[in-house]
C-alpha positions, 0 to 999 in steps of 0.5 A: 294409908289404907291398903287399897288407897296405897295400892291404887297410888302405885298403878300407872295413870290411864293414858290416851291409849285407853280412850275408846276408838276404832283401831285395826287388828294389826295395831292392836296385835303390835300393841300386844307384842310391844307390851309383852302380853304376847311374844315370849312368855315370862314363864319358860317351858320348864315352869309350864310343864312343871305346873301341868305335872303338878295339876295332873298330880292334883296339887290343890294350889294348881286347881284354882278352887276347881274339883274334878281336875284334870279328869281324864285329861293326860299331861300331853293333853293338857300341854295340847290345850296350852299350845292351842290357846297360846297360838304357837307350837311347843316343842314336845321333845324340849324340856326348857326354853321359851314359850311363845304367845301369839297375839291373834288368839288373844284378840279372837278371845277378847272379841268374844268376851266383848260380845258377851260383856256387851250383851250383859250390859245391854240386858242390865245383867249383874257382873262381879269383877275380881282378880288373884293377880293384883297389879298386872291386870288392875287397869284392864279390869278397872276400865272394863268394869267402868265400860260395863257400868256405863253401858247399863250392867250392874257391878256388884261388890259383895263381901267387901271388907269381910276378914277371916284368919286362915286355919293353922296360922295367924295371917289375916285375909280380907276381901277388898275392892279397888273401885269395882275390882275384888282382890284378896289382901292381908290388910297390908297389901293385895295378895297374889293368890290361887285360892278360891276361898275369897270367891266362895265368900263373895258368892255366899253373899251374891250370885251374879249373872256373870263373872270376869276373873282369873286364878282361884276367883275364876276357878271358884265361880266355875265350880259354883256354876256361875258363867265365868269369863276368865284370864289365864297365863300359859303356866296356869292350866286349870281354867283351860282344863275346865273349858275342855271339860265343857264347864266354861266357854271363854278363857283368855290365855296371855301373859298376865303380869306385865306392866298394868298399862300394857293391856290397852289393846285387850281393852280396845278389842273388848270395847269395840264390840260395844255399840 
């Protein structure tokens, strides 16, 4: 069975929660908490602090295809960015324990992203949608891409099927699209990746007006100067640092790897901005 077909069969069906309708922010916030998109993050404080330290030390895996990180920002500066984006305090004296994510900042950023996406659709702009975290975010991206296309945006799929060997090993890498959503595969399964290489190859074939992405797909887009709307977990600070540097405007911080059907409140919040 084809790798994308097999992956699609593993996704849950889209149910009526994804049907566009007016909902209060309280209902959406409760949906985020119930789905664990908000609340106690899957990544605890020691992991968050460790990844920030690795970014400060310029570990390429934590830079998401971005150059110039962390710039002048210190460990404490970056922890402040994560705290502000998550909307919940982080104990500076603690090294272990839970990290909390508030639902309200998620909805605030979703609304701003929705405004930008609605504007893109109204103007018929070209958009690429891509994920370095297949499974968790797939339904959200799929439904958002369909919303964009239905309202006039041009959804691009450059470099579909392009394959290469990684230097120094025999592992194949290939860009594939699940409907309109780009992802990296090893020809056997979609891969979780922090690398920006797949997006660099995509942008070598087409430069969109707008990019909706995460991980290295988002980082490489920002590095290339493409307007990027991105998603980041609390333990992935690179995109927040890029935002603090003025290189990107909208970074949605939430748990990015819970059940795929848990992100319906994000979709509903974005869809509410389309008229």
